[in-house]
Structures are given as C-alpha cells and as structure tokens.
N, C-alpha and C positions, 0 to 999 in steps of 0.2 A: 869448705867453710873457711879454712885458714888461707887458702890461696886467693879466692875470689872475694872474700869478705862481703857477701851480699848486703847492701845497705837498704834495699827496698823490700820490706816485708810482704808487700802485695804479690811479688813474684813467687815467693814461697807459698803464699795462700792459693795461688793459681795451681801450683803443683799438687797441693793438698786437695783442692777441689777436683782435679783430674783423677787422683787416686781414689777419692771418695765415690765418685761416679762409677769408676771401674769396680770397686768393691761391691757396691749395690747391684751392679749389673751381673757380676758373676754369681752373686748370691741368688738372684732370681733365675738366671738362665742355667746355672750349672749345679750349685750346691743344694738348693731346695729340691729339684727333681731327683738328685742322687739320694737324698735322705728319705723322701716320701713316696717315690714312685714304686709301685708293685708291693706295697705293704699296707695292711689295714690298721696299723698301730699309729694312726695320725696323732691322736691326743698324747700318746706316750712320747713320740719324738718332738711334738710341739712343746711339751713341758721342758725339754732340754733347750729348745730355742729361747724360751722365757728365762731359764736359768742363766744362759749365756748373756742375755740382754741385761739382766740385773747384776750379774757379776761385773759387767763393764761399768755399770753405774757406780758400783762400789770401788772399782779400780780407779775410776776417774776422780773419785774423792781423794785418793792418794796421789795420783799423778798430776792433778790440777788441770786436766784437759790438754796435756801436751800432745796427745794423739791428734788433736785438731789444729795443732800449730800454735797453741797458746804458750808462750815462753814467759814464765814469771821470774823476772830477774831480781825481784825484790826479796827473794828468799834469803835467809841467813847463809853466810858462807860456811862451807864445809860439806860433808857427805849428805846429799839429799836422800835420806833413808826411805821416807814414804814414797817419794817419786820413783826411786829405783825399784821398790817392791811392786808398785802399780804397773810400771812399764815392763818389768821383767815377767811378771805373771801374765800380762796381756800377750807378750810375744811368745811365751812358752805355750800357752793354750792355742794360739794361732798355728803353731808349728805341728801340733799333734796329729791332725788329720792327714798330713802329707805322708808320714811314715806308714800309718795304718792303712791308708788308701792303697799303697803299693802291695801290701801283703794280704789284704782281705777283700778289697773291692772287686777284684777279678773273680772271686769265688761266689759273689752274690749276683753279679750281672755278667752276661755272656759277651758284653761289648768290649771287654778288655779292661786293663788296669788304668790306662792313662786318662780316660775321660774325666775331666774335672780336676785332675791333679795339677797339670800345667797351668790352667787358668788361676787356680788357687795360689800356686807358687808365685806366679807373676803378680797377683794381687797383693800378696804379702810383701814382696820386694818393692812394688810401687808405693805401698803404704809406709814401709819402714824407712825409705830414703828421706822423705821430708821430715819425718819424726826424728830420725837420727841427727839431721842438720839442726833442727830446733833444739834438741837435747844438748848437743855439743856447744852450741852458741850460749845456751843458758848456763852450762857448767863453767864456761870460760868467763862469762860476764859476772858470775857469782863470786869470782875470786879464786877458784881452784886453779892450780898450776896445770900445765899441759900434760905432764905424765899422769896425774890423777884423773884428769878429764878423759884422756884416751883410755885409761884403764877401765873407767866406768862405762865408756862407750863400748869397749870390747866385751864386757860382761853382758851388756844389753844385746850386742850382736850375737852372742852365743846362745841366747835363750830359745829362739825359734828352732835352730838345729838340735838343741838338747830335747825339746819337746818332740821333734821328729824321731830322734833316736829312741827315746823312752817309749813311744807309741809302737815301736817294732817288737817290744816284749809282748808275747802272746797274751798274757793276762790282761794287758791294757789294750792291745791292738784289736781284740775281739769286740771292743766297744767303739769301733771306728765311726759308725753312724751316729752314735750318741755324742762323741766328741765333735763330729762335724756339725751336728745340730747346735751345740754350744757355741761353736765358732760362727755359725749363721747368726745367732743372737748378738754376738759381739760385733760382727760386721754391720748388722742392721742398725745398732745403736751408733757406732762410729760414723758410718756413711751418711745416715740421715741427719745427724748432728752437724756434720761438715756441710751438707748441702743446704740445710735450712738456716745456717748462720748467715745473717745479713752483713753486708759490707757497705761502707759509705762510698757514695759516688756512683752515678749512673754508668760512667765509662768503665769503672772496674767491674761492676756487676755484669756488663756486657762481655768483658773478657772472661769472667767466671763462667758465664753460660757457654762460651765457646770451649772452655776447658772441660766442662761437664759433658758437653756433646762429644768431645774427642774421647773421653773415657768410656762413654756408652758405645761409641762406634768401635773402639778397640775390642771391647768385650764381645760385641755382636760379630765382629770379624773372626774372632777366635772361635766362637760357637759354630760359624759356618765352616771354618777349616776343619774343626773336629768332626762335623757331620759328614764331611767328604773324606 
C-alpha cells in the first residue's frame, strides 16, 4: 500500500471479488460437507450457520462493511474503536476452526486431518489481504500517523492466529464443528454480499466476472487435488 499507492479502487475490487468467489466455493465444496456429512443433527449445526450469518451482520454494523472493500475515509480522526472491534472479532472467529481442525477433525473422519484445513487457510489469507490493504489506506487517510496505523494493522493481523491458538484448548476445540458452522455463516454473508454488489460500467463487470470465475476455478482445482 505504501510502495505502490494504488490509485485505482477497481483493481482492489477485483481482488475482493476473486476472494469472495473463493470463499463461497470452499464453503460449498469443503466446509459444508465437513460439518454436515455423516451426522443426523442437521438442524443443530444449521442453527450455528445462522448464528454466524447474523454475527457478521452485527459486526458489519461496527466495521462499516470494510470486509467488502468499503473504505470510509470520512470517519473522525483517531482510534476507530468500533471498526477495530468488528474487524478483530471477525478475524478471530475465522481463525478458530483451523486449530480445532488439526486436533479433532481426524478423530471424526478417517480421511485424515488436512481435508478442508488448507482450503480454509488459503481462503482466509486471500480474504484478509485486500481487507488489510483497505484498512491501512483508511487509517492513513484518516490522519493517523504511520506508527499508530501499523500498530493497529498488527493487532488486526494477530487476531486470526489468536483464534487458532485458543481453539487448540480442549474445552473449546471439542466444538470444532460448531465453530466451523459459525464461520460458514460468516463466509456466506461476506461472499454473497461481495458477489451481489453491483459496479458501474459494463467493462468492469466483465472483469469482475473473470475474477469470480478465477476464484471458483482455484477452489475446484484444490478440491480435485485433495481428492487425489
């Protein structure tokens, strides 16, 4: 962000569209089967999907939709407390299934620990990259100095790893599938909002469709590699 100073917001929107398509794809191909297959408690886990969906609705009230690339530079200068709370809770929750998956997933399914973990990790990374860029640009444009802006960015960056570490505690890790269902709800809200947002200009929408197709193709390729 500091070196290249991207001046065209549409390029960032394309990256966000790519990550949104990938999130939706791994949700359908990897995460939903992991939660629901081989279990007759569909309504139980479905309730956690709904919880995650509406948690994200509340978090976006705080964050202002920065997860979709919406940078609100008109905010007052200083520490953006509400935005930080929304972003950090969002990242913390997303990181929780990663740690629990390593310690518990293999006990529930005989196919091993890694199925679904690497696609989820890649999805979080692809999603967090553009969000971090928008967040840093917003902080700098709001008048915060670089030390404070990078300090807040570091706090945000630590949230998903902290969620992963906490989920390795047995008391929390035993609810791996419930936490994964919550993240499914979060991903469904974020990805569909990204994909359904309209952009001006027929040409840009064509590029957006190409970015979405690339995200879907990457997820499908990952599923085929895991299958083999």
